[in-house]
N, C-alpha and C positions, 0 to 999 in steps of 0.2 A: 504493500500500500504506500502511496505517496501523498504529498500535500496537494493533491488535485481536488478542486472544489467539489466536483461531482462525486468522487470516491468518498470524501469525508461526509458529505451529506448522506450518501447511501448507507454509511456505517451508522449514522444517527437514526435513519429510517428503520434499519433492522433492529436497533436497540429499543426504540419507542414507537413501533408502527401505528399504534392506535391513538397516540396523542394527537391533538389538533395542532396543525402546523400553520394554516392560513385560515382566517375568518374574515368575511366581508358581510355587509348587511344582508346579502342574499345567498352566499355560498359558504360552506364549511368544508375544509379538506383536512383529513388526518395526514400524518407523514406518509403512510402507505399509499393513500389515494393520490397525494401530490406527486409521489415518486412514479406511480403507474401512469399518471397523466403526462408527466414530463417525458417518460419513456415513449409514450405514444407520439408526442410532439417531435421527439428526436427521430423516430422511425419515419414519421410523415415527411420531415425535412430530408432525411437520407434517401427515401424513395424518390424524391424530386431532385436529387443530384447534389445535396449539400454534404460535405465531408470534412475531414480534419483540416483546420486552417482556414476554411471558408468563413466569410463574414456575414452575419445575420443581423440586419437592422431590426430594432424593436421600437416602433412608433406607436406607443399606447399610453393611455392614462392608467392610473393605478387599478390593479385587479389581479386576480389569481393567475390569469394568463401571462402576465408579465413575468412572474417568478417561474412559472412552468416553462416559458420559452428560454429564459436564461439558463435554467437547469438543463433543458434539452440540448442547448448548444454546448454546455460544458461536457455533457455525457458523450456527445459526438466528437469532441475535441474541435468543434467549430468555435467561432468567436462571436459572442453577442456584442452588438454595438448599440448604445443608447442614442436615440434620435429625439431631439428636443421638439415636442409637439407644438411649441409656440412658433417655430420657424415658418416663414412663408415659402413659396415654391422655389424661388431662386436660392435661398439659403439651404433648403432641403436638397435641391439638385447638387449644390456644392458638396454637401455632406455625403450624399449617396456616392458621388464620384470620388471624393477624397478618401472615404472609408472603404472603397472597392467592395461595396455590398453585392453579394451574390443573391441574397434572398432578403425579403422584407416581411415582417409580421406587423400588421397595422390595425388600428381601431377604425370601426366604421365611421366614427365621427370625423375622421381625417381623409375620407375618400376624395373630396375636391382638391385638397392640397397635394395628396399623393399623385392624383391624376395630372395635375398641373406640373409637378416636379418631373414626372416621367415623360412629359412632352419635351423636356429639356435635357434629359439624360436617360440612361437605360439600366435596368436591373435584369441581368440575364437569367437569373434563377427564379424560384417560386415566389409568388406573392400570396400571402395568406391573410385573410381579413377576419377580424374578431367582431362578433355581434350580428352578422348576417351570413346567410349560407347561399348566396347567389353571386354570380359573376358581375360585380359592379365595375371592375376594371378588367380589361381583357387579360386573361391569363390567371386571374385570381381564383382562389378556392376558399370556401368558408372554413374557419378554424375547426369547428365541430365536425364538419364533413370530412376534413382531412384526418381528424383523430379517429373517426368512427371505424375505419378499416385498418388503422395502424396497430401494430403489435404493442402490447404493454410489457413485453419481456425486457428484462435488464440484461442485454447481451452485448455490451460494449467493451472494447479492450484498447490497449495501447496508450492509456492516459497516464499523465505524469504531472508533477509539480511545475514542469517547464511549459505546460500548455499556456496559451495566451488569453488574457482578458484585456479588452480595450475600453477605455472610458473617454468619451468625447467631452471636452470642456470648452465653453465659449470664452472664458476669461473676461477681461474688461476691455480688451481691444482686439481687432483683427477677427478673422474667420475662425470657426471652431477647430480645435486640434485634438487628435486622438492620442491619449496617454497609454502606452503599452506596458502592461504588467505581466509578470509570470504569476501563475496561480499561487505558488508558494509565497511569493513576496507580498501580494495583496492580502492573502490570508493573515499574515502576521502584522502587516503595516496598517490594515484598515478594517479587518473583519474579526477582530478580537483575539486572534491567535489561539482559539480554543479555550479562552478564559471568560466565560459568561459573567462571572462575578467581579472581575478585575482585581481580585484579591490574591489569587494564586500565581499569576504570571502565565506566560504562554506555555503551551505543551512542548515537549521535547521530542516527541515521535508521533506520527500520524495515528498509531494505534491508541493513543491516549485520549482521542477525541471523545469516546464514549465514557471514559472515566470522569469527564468533566460535565456530563449531562446532569442537570439538576434534578433532584428527586421530584420537585414540583417546578415545572418550567415557568420562566418569567413570561408575562403577557405584555407585549408592547403595542400600543396604538401608534402606528406610523402615519403621520399626516403629510409629510413632504412628498412630492412626486417621485416615483421610482426611476424616472428618466434622469434624475440627478444622483450622483454616486453616494452622497451622504445617506440617502434613503436606502439604496442598495446595500451599502455596508452595514447599516443598522439592521436590516432584515436578515442578512446572512449571519451576523453575529448572534442574533436570537435563535435562528434555525440550527446553528452549530451547537447551541447549548440545550437543544431540545425544548425550546420555548414556542410561544404562539405569536404570530404576527397578525395584528388586527388592522385592516384597511377600511377607511371610510368610503362612502360612495364617491365615484370619480367626479372630477370637476372642482369647482371652487370650494374652499373651506366652509363647512357648515358647523359653526360652533355648537349649536344645540345637538346636532347629531353626534359630534365628537364626545361631548360630556355624557350623552346618553349611552354611547358605546363603552365609556369607562365603567359605568355601573353595570351594564348588561353583561359585559365580558370580563368583569373583575380585573381590569387593566392595572398593571403595576407600574408601567413606564409610559409616559406620554412624550413623544418626540416631535419637535417643531423646528422651524428655521427662524431664529431671532424674533424680534418684536413684531414683525409683520404677521406672524401666525399667533404669537403668544398673546398680544394685546386683545384681538377680537375674542379669543378664547376666554381670557380673564374677565373681560367686560360682560360676556354672556353669563359666566358663573356668578359674578358679583351682582347681577340683576336679580338673582333668586337662588342663593346657595342651597336652600333646603330642597330645591327641585332635583338636585343631582346627588347620586351616591358616589362618593369618592373614597370610601373606606378602604378600598384595596390599593389606592394609589400611593406609591413610594417615591417615585422620581419624576420630576419635570425636567426634561433634557432638551437642549438646543444644540444643533450641529449645523455648520455652514455659515452661521452668522451669530454673533454674540448677543446676549440679552443685556439691555441697559439696566443700570442700577435701579431706576424707577420701576421697571418691570419686575425685577427680582424682589423689590420691596412689596409689590402688589402680590406676588406669589407667596411671600412670607406671611402676609396678612390674611390672605384668603385660604391658603393651604399650609397652615403652620407646622404640620407634621411631615411635610414632603421635602425631600432633598432636591435642590436645584443644581443642575449640572450644565456647564458650558463646555462643549467639546470644540477643539480647534484643529484644522488641518486643511489640506487641499487635494485636488485630484492628483497632483504630482508628488505628494508626500505621504498620503494616507492620514491617519489621525496622529497629530504631533503632540498634543497636550490637552489638558482639561483643567477645569476649576469647579469644585463642588462647594456649595453652601449647605451646611448641615442644619437641621431644624434648630431654631433658637439662636443661631449665630448671626452676627451683624452682617449687613449687606455691604459688600465692598464696592467702591466707585472705581471706574476705569476698567480697562480690559486686561486683566491680569490672569496669567496661566502658569501652571507648573508643567514643564516639559518632561517627556520621558527620557530615558537614558540615551536614546539614539537621536535626539533632537538638540539643536543648538541655535544660537544667533551668531552669524559670522559677519565680520566687518568687510571693508572693501578689499582687503588683502586675503580674504577667505580664512581668517583666523578668528577663534572664538572671542566675542566681545567680553571684556573684563567686567565682572559684576560691579555695579555702582559707578561705573565710569561715565554714564550718561550718553555713551556713543550709540548711535542708531545703526543697526545692522540688518541683515536679512535672515529670516527664519530658514533653517535648513534641516534636512534629515539624512541620516546615513543608515547603513544596514540593508533592510529590505526596501529597496527603492525601484522605481520603474526602469525599464530598458531604454526608454526614450519616447520621442513623439513619432507617431506613424508617418512615414514618408517625409519627415522634416528634420533631418540631422542638424541643420543650421540652428533651429530653435532649441533643439536638444543640447547642443554644445554649450549654450549659455545657461541652461537650467540644470543639467546634470554634469557635474564637474568632478575632477579627480584632484585631491589635495593630499599629498604625502601618503599615497597608496590607499586613501579612503575615498570612496565615491559618495558624493553628496548630491541630494536633490535640493535645489534652491527655489524657494517660493518668491513671489513678488511682494511679500508682506514684510514691512519694516517693523522693527521692535527694539526695545532696549532691555537691559537686564538689571534688576535691582540688586542691592548689596546682598540680600538673602537668597538670590538665585531666581526670584520670581521674574517672569517675563511679562513686559508690558507691551501689548500689541498697539502699534501706531496706525496701521492701515496699509492699503495696497500702494506700493511705491510708484507704480505707473499712474496713479490717480493723484499724486501729491500736487499741491498748489504752491508755486514759487512766487512769494509775495515779498518784494524788496530783498531778494536773495535768501530768504528764510523758507524752509520747507514746512508746509502744513499738510498733515495727513487727514483727509476728510473724515475717516471713521473716528478719529480722536475727537474731533469737534462734534460729530453726530452724537457720540456717547454722552456728551455734556448737554447738548441741546435737547435731547430726548428725555433728560431728567427734569426739564422745566415743566412745571405742573400744567401749563396751558397747551403743551405740545403733545399731539397724539403720535405723529410720525414726522421724520425729517431726513433729508439727504443734503449733502454739502458738495458744492462744485466750485471751480474757479471761473472767474470772468475777467475780461481785460480791464486794466486800470492804468490810467495815463502816467501815474507816478511810480506805482509799485510793480508794474508789469501784470500782476494778477491780484485779484481781491477774493476774499472768502465770501461766498454767497450761500445762504441757507434757503432751501425750499421746504416749507413747513405746511403740514396739515394740522390745524388746531384741533383740540378736543371739542366736542359738541358744546356749543354755547360759550366758548372761550374766544378771546381775541389775542392775537400775537402781534406785537409791534417790534420794529428793529431796536428801538431804544430799550424797551423792556427786556428783549432777548440779550442785548449786549450787557445790560446791567446784571442780568443773572449770570452770564458767562464770565464777567470780569472777576478776577480772583480765582477762578477755576481754570482759566486758560491764559497763556501768555498774551500780551497785548496784540502782537501781530497775528494771532490766531482768531481774534474776535471777528465776527461777521461784519462786513461793510455793506452787505446787500441782503434783501429778504424778498422772497416770492411766497405768497400765501396761496395754497391750493386746497381743494376739497379732499383729494386723495393723492398720496405719493405713489407713483407708478413703480411697481416691483415685478420681477419675474415670478414664475410659479414656484421657484425655489426660495422665495422670500428676499432675494438680494435686490438692492436698489438698481433701477435703470438709470445709470449715470448719463447715458447718451440723451435720454428724454429730458433729464433735469438740466443738462448743459444747454440743449436746444431751447428749452423754455426760458432759461435765464438770458440767453443771447437775444432771443426775439422780444423779450419783455423790456429790454433796455435798462435793466438794473445796473 
């Protein structure tokens, strides 16, 4: 046995076949049922020409079929490729081409976009559509139709920890890039390493995977879209521990449904992406706390975007017995660090993390930043790191570097290291604002602005300034019934931020535009600021 993702999942299946693996509002699958369905998907793909090394696009909203298709690809030694369902036809055509997709499994909701993308490019292999069983695009076959005649046998071979997993990431600039991982590396760097409790540390041999299966599996309500890796990693971390992944109905977040699922499915962990998901959830709960049963809830976790101090304070007030966890990482590094607030503890301000043993902050000379020096460096990770970017060695050469025989994956995230070793995240370096020669990281300002009581959501961008080159501008969505002014915002931020970081401009909007992963749309914000003349 190897650290192959399919093989390790199958070991868990054989150990706890009757446990529930995936639950949605309309479907329940045990481990045995999920495995058999994934086998059928694998055979359906194989019968249509998909084999080892072939790339299978997955363009779906959250649902059991997403996990089934990923597992099927792993079983075949094919490569599942996440396709952002928010992309328009030109972006889709680029991704289909760049990823060399041989096959595509897509949701019926995306038929028009898939059809338009296929007018600009070609996918030579099978097209499988979920949700309908008729030929809506020439050459397509319905998902259930394909599975109906496919074998449920688990008869796959040749798999290893060297098999490939590709995760496409849009980043903050440029077209999406595919990050190429070995199964073994992504298992340890991002999928828990076989340690569902995070207390014992990673396993040392693949056979140990079932030794770590919990007697009572954890139940996680996974709210972010599976097309983003943080959700995929969270799902597989739970599945490798014999737990249950609960998915809400596909589409926009429904806070009432989410809290109802917490009670109905006895959820232990709720996973979100930052304030964009957390705040609507908390507002719904605060409107009528007695309406929802949260007695089973132990952890409120965020990955992909950090929670603001005001949101953590709201969690502490509404859910006093719950642990709050911020996880931090990137598609290129896996999970680099985290920060937990235990029940009763004070809420920390700022974006502070404790890194794991394989993560560090490196300066411009690619040497570790001295704790307490105040020097800003780049977050980096060694050990289990990706092989590089798919078909883009140039980009890979600047992200994956060799230093003294150690290979590091560098993120675009800037950070400093406190005297006690705590890492303070400043934000994405490529988004930094140069004002009078000083660098301002948007996320650092956003964290302070979102703690202002009148602010519901905010994003920070740079705009031209005659004297300073760039100025800090805040795009704000006020809380209902509240008013936000530039003078009031500056007064709140003064003393919490250096003078050059204070906003010089303000745009007030009803809603801050974010992607389905909860991350802000900086392009939208910058265009808004430029056209508004702030």
